[in-house]
VOGU-3710 file (C-alpha; in Angstrom, 3 decimals, decimal comma):
1> mtmqsgshpl> -9,665/9,254/29,850  -9,538/6,756/32,679  -7,921/3,442/31,852  -8,334/0,375/33,995  -5,172/-1,036/35,429  -4,020/-4,564/34,774  -4,661/-7,398/37,138  -0,989/-8,038/37,825  1,873/-5,691/38,853  3,926/-6,840/35,843
11> lsrtdglasg> 1,334/-5,211/33,602  1,781/-1,777/35,147  4,164/-0,642/32,389  1,683/-1,439/29,661  -1,044/0,242/31,702  1,089/3,367/31,938  1,861/3,282/28,224  -1,832/2,917/27,400  -2,834/5,735/29,747  -0,062/8,079/28,694
21> sadlliligr> -0,629/7,674/24,961  -4,386/7,020/24,847  -5,230/10,000/22,629  -2,490/9,169/20,125  -3,459/5,491/20,046  -7,141/6,360/19,576  -6,126/8,637/16,687  -4,130/5,813/15,085  -7,012/3,372/15,564  -9,504/5,856/14,087
31> vlmgvlflwa> -7,288/6,516/11,075  -6,738/2,796/10,455  -10,494/2,142/10,614  -11,156/5,186/8,474  -8,677/4,186/5,781  -10,363/0,786/5,506  -13,780/2,367/4,928  -12,450/5,147/2,705  -10,575/2,704/0,491  -13,557/0,345/0,233
41> gwakfggipg> -15,857/3,221/-0,737  -13,362/4,577/-3,255  -13,001/1,111/-4,807  -16,784/0,857/-5,112  -16,939/4,239/-6,861  -14,297/3,066/-9,295  -16,034/-0,247/-9,852  -19,772/0,361/-9,623  -20,530/-2,194/-12,391  -18,638/-4,885/-10,464
51> tvtyftnlkm> -20,386/-3,950/-7,229  -23,759/-4,095/-8,997  -22,898/-7,558/-10,342  -21,819/-8,702/-6,873  -25,008/-7,350/-5,282  -27,079/-8,944/-8,071  -25,434/-12,307/-7,357  -26,370/-11,847/-3,681  -29,976/-11,377/-4,872  -30,197/-7,915/-3,342
61> papemwawis> -33,132/-5,821/-4,527  -32,161/-2,678/-6,481  -28,447/-3,590/-6,638  -27,441/-0,437/-8,537  -29,030/1,812/-5,932  -27,351/-0,129/-3,100  -23,992/-0,025/-4,880  -24,081/3,785/-4,904  -25,430/4,012/-1,344  -22,737/1,678/-0,022
71> afaemiigaa> -19,989/3,597/-1,838  -21,165/6,907/-0,355  -21,705/5,391/3,108  -18,211/3,919/3,233  -16,601/7,166/2,087  -18,521/9,171/4,705  -17,778/6,694/7,505  -14,093/6,645/6,533  -13,763/10,419/6,415  -15,635/10,842/9,703
81> filgiatryt> -13,360/8,349/11,476  -10,194/9,930/10,075  -11,276/13,448/11,014  -12,768/12,342/14,325  -16,068/14,059/13,671  -19,304/12,699/15,167  -17,187/9,722/16,164  -19,617/8,023/18,517  -22,453/8,324/15,979  -20,137/7,132/13,232
91> alisfvyvli> -19,077/4,188/15,373  -22,685/3,105/15,897  -23,506/3,578/12,224  -20,439/1,613/11,163  -21,306/-1,192/13,599  -24,816/-1,534/12,141  -23,564/-1,091/8,562  -20,927/-3,820/8,934  -23,359/-6,117/10,741  -25,846/-5,837/7,860
101> atliahrywe> -23,098/-6,196/5,237  -21,803/-9,297/7,011  -25,226/-10,924/7,151  -25,874/-10,163/3,484  -22,507/-10,733/1,876  -20,451/-13,103/4,018  -22,713/-16,056/4,774  -19,784/-18,441/4,707  -21,983/-21,359/5,777  -23,652/-21,272/2,329
111> ytgaaqfanf> -20,355/-21,955/0,511  -17,903/-24,813/0,196  -14,165/-25,063/-0,350  -12,140/-21,941/-1,077  -15,238/-19,719/-1,282  -16,244/-20,814/2,211  -12,770/-20,057/3,565  -12,693/-16,620/1,885  -16,131/-15,690/3,185  -15,306/-16,972/6,672
121> nhflknlaim> -12,192/-14,784/6,610  -14,308/-11,742/5,627  -16,845/-12,683/8,297  -14,129/-12,692/10,973  -12,603/-9,446/9,654  -16,012/-7,823/9,896  -16,409/-9,036/13,481  -13,092/-7,312/14,262  -14,285/-4,104/12,572  -17,466/-4,242/14,641
131> ggslalfvtg> -15,302/-4,642/17,765  -13,250/-1,614/16,752  -16,447/0,354/16,185  -17,671/-0,511/19,667  -14,304/0,494/21,148  -14,505/3,877/19,390  -18,067/4,267/20,591  -16,858/3,815/24,173  -13,686/5,922/23,944  -14,916/8,632/21,616
141> agrfsadskl> -12,565/10,392/19,234  -9,883/11,413/21,701  -8,099/14,732/21,983  -6,733/14,761/18,419  -10,063/15,100/16,644  -12,603/17,487/15,238  -14,957/16,360/18,018  -12,475/17,611/20,612  -11,988/20,942/18,848  -15,731/21,463/18,348
151> sk> -16,513/20,733/22,003  -14,409/23,700/23,160
//
């Protein structure tokens, strides 16, 4: 993987660190993203009634169906990121999934007080997840992945 160098000679050490450990750092990033999705999906499976209530309060159509779909989707996305399988596809899917979830569930501008702050926090967290998804789309899974093993 080719990494761009910094704009200043003082940054050359960090450039070298990034280049020399890119595959390991991509693995760590993938696993961290994957754990987030895996945990969220697992929590939904363990709390389908709560998820249905939440989706009902958001006025989603067919909240029970969407609760199950979201639980499965998050588990699959999480496992795919952790294993590094179909990583670029998973990254695009996760970007779209989180974008839709953000627009449905974290409309902070509709709240006031503590609820507004909490939803704004989730909104920002989801923007960061979308950024991570785009980064994984660009980099791919790296050497330590099922994608790498399957390509050989």
